[in-house]
C-alpha positions as CSV (number, residue, x, y, z in Angstrom):
1,M,86.6,167.8,66.9
2,T,87.8,164.4,65.7
3,T,85.4,161.6,64.9
4,G,88.0,158.8,64.3
5,L,87.2,158.9,60.6
6,D,90.0,161.4,60.1
7,T,92.5,158.5,60.6
8,L,91.0,156.5,57.7
9,S,91.7,156.9,54.0
10,G,88.8,157.8,51.8
11,L,88.8,154.3,50.4
12,E,88.6,152.8,53.9
13,Q,85.7,155.1,54.7
14,M,83.8,154.1,51.6
15,Q,84.4,150.4,52.1
16,L,82.9,150.7,55.6
17,I,79.8,152.3,54.1
18,V,79.5,149.4,51.6
19,T,79.7,146.8,54.4
20,G,77.3,148.7,56.5
21,E,79.8,149.4,59.3
22,L,79.3,153.1,58.7
23,P,76.0,154.7,57.8
24,P,75.5,155.9,54.2
25,P,75.5,159.6,53.4
26,A,72.2,161.2,54.3
27,I,71.4,162.0,50.7
28,A,71.7,158.3,49.8
29,T,69.2,157.5,52.6
30,L,66.8,160.2,51.5
31,L,66.7,159.0,47.9
32,G,67.1,155.3,48.5
33,M,70.5,155.1,46.8
34,T,72.9,152.3,47.8
35,V,76.6,152.3,47.4
36,V,77.2,148.8,46.0
37,D,80.9,148.8,45.1
38,V,84.0,150.9,45.6
39,A,87.7,150.5,44.6
40,E,90.6,152.9,44.4
41,G,89.3,155.6,41.9
42,S,85.8,154.2,41.4
43,A,82.4,154.1,43.1
44,T,79.1,152.5,42.0
45,F,75.6,153.5,43.2
46,E,72.2,151.9,42.6
47,L,68.7,153.4,42.9
48,T,65.2,152.2,41.9
49,P,63.3,155.2,40.6
50,D,59.7,155.6,41.9
51,E,56.7,157.9,41.7
52,R,58.1,160.2,44.4
53,M,60.8,161.3,41.9
54,M,58.4,162.3,39.1
55,N,58.4,165.7,37.5
56,P,55.3,167.3,36.0
57,I,55.9,165.9,32.5
58,G,55.6,162.3,33.7
59,S,59.2,161.1,34.0
60,V,61.7,160.9,36.8
61,H,63.2,164.4,37.5
62,G,66.6,165.0,35.9
63,G,67.9,166.0,39.2
64,I,67.9,162.4,40.3
65,A,70.3,161.4,37.5
66,A,72.4,164.5,38.3
67,T,72.5,163.5,42.0
68,L,73.4,159.9,41.2
69,L,76.2,161.0,38.8
70,D,77.5,163.7,41.3
71,S,77.5,161.1,44.1
72,C,79.3,158.3,42.2
73,M,81.9,160.6,40.7
74,G,82.5,162.5,44.0
75,C,82.8,159.2,45.9
76,A,85.2,157.9,43.3
77,V,87.3,160.9,44.1
78,H,86.7,160.3,47.8
79,T,88.4,156.8,47.4
80,T,91.6,158.6,46.5
81,L,91.8,160.8,49.6
82,A,94.4,160.4,52.3
83,P,93.3,160.4,56.0
84,G,92.2,163.9,56.9
85,Q,91.6,165.1,53.4
86,A,88.2,166.1,52.0
87,Y,86.8,167.2,48.6
88,T,84.1,169.4,47.2
89,T,82.5,169.5,43.7
90,A,83.6,172.5,41.8
91,Q,82.0,171.7,38.5
92,L,79.4,169.2,37.4
93,N,78.3,168.5,33.8
94,V,75.5,166.1,32.9
95,H,74.4,164.9,29.5
96,Y,70.9,163.4,29.4
97,L,70.2,160.7,26.7
98,R,66.9,159.2,27.8
99,A,64.3,159.6,30.5
100,M,64.1,157.5,33.6
101,Q,60.7,156.1,34.4
102,P,59.3,154.6,37.6
103,G,58.9,150.8,37.3
104,T,62.0,150.3,35.1
105,G,63.9,148.6,37.8
106,P,67.2,149.7,39.4
107,V,69.5,152.1,37.7
108,R,73.3,151.9,38.2
109,A,75.8,154.8,38.2
110,T,79.5,154.3,38.1
111,G,82.1,157.0,38.6
112,T,85.7,156.7,37.6
113,V,88.6,159.1,38.4
114,M,90.3,160.3,35.3
115,H,92.9,162.6,36.9
116,R,94.0,162.9,40.5
117,G,96.2,165.9,41.1
118,R,97.4,167.5,44.3
119,T,94.6,170.2,44.4
120,Q,92.0,168.9,42.1
121,S,90.6,165.7,40.6
122,T,88.4,165.0,37.5
123,A,86.1,162.1,37.1
124,E,83.5,160.8,34.7
125,G,80.3,158.9,35.3
126,R,77.8,156.8,33.5
127,L,74.2,156.0,34.5
128,Y,72.6,152.8,33.0
129,D,69.1,151.4,33.2
130,A,68.4,147.8,34.2
131,R,68.7,146.7,30.6
132,G,72.1,148.2,30.2
133,K,71.0,151.3,28.2
134,L,72.9,154.5,28.9
135,I,70.6,157.1,30.5
136,A,73.1,159.9,31.1
137,H,76.8,160.5,31.5
138,G,78.7,163.3,33.1
139,T,82.0,164.8,34.3
140,T,83.1,166.5,37.4
141,T,86.0,168.6,38.7
142,C,86.5,168.3,42.5
143,L,88.8,170.4,44.6
144,I,90.9,168.5,47.1
145,L,90.9,170.0,50.6
146,S,93.7,169.3,52.9
147,G,92.9,168.5,56.5
148,S,94.0,170.9,59.3
């Protein structure tokens, strides 16, 4: 089944999400993430942490940072895809430096492709708070899937 999206490059698809011509990924809607910028090999997301994301110890759950980093790094890889190609995360590494708290304002995660090969790609990501302090950083390896 074709949706018409298989004729667009990954960068074209992501640009349409930024402009609102395509809906955001469901996970972005669920968490309140916004794709704010994309370019060849990079993607930036924003999210404002709130009380719904709290863990039992009183900070925002670390899975929120991991999801933001996985999303921005994966979408950075997505911007390098040819029409009909897809990707999947094969490995995700996250290094936490400080806790996120509700009320600290928007956080911003930017992913950048470090290597784009024929069958796999690697990317790095950084997550900053509203004051520009690094909250977490990570790396990913994504497998490139050819369309059939």
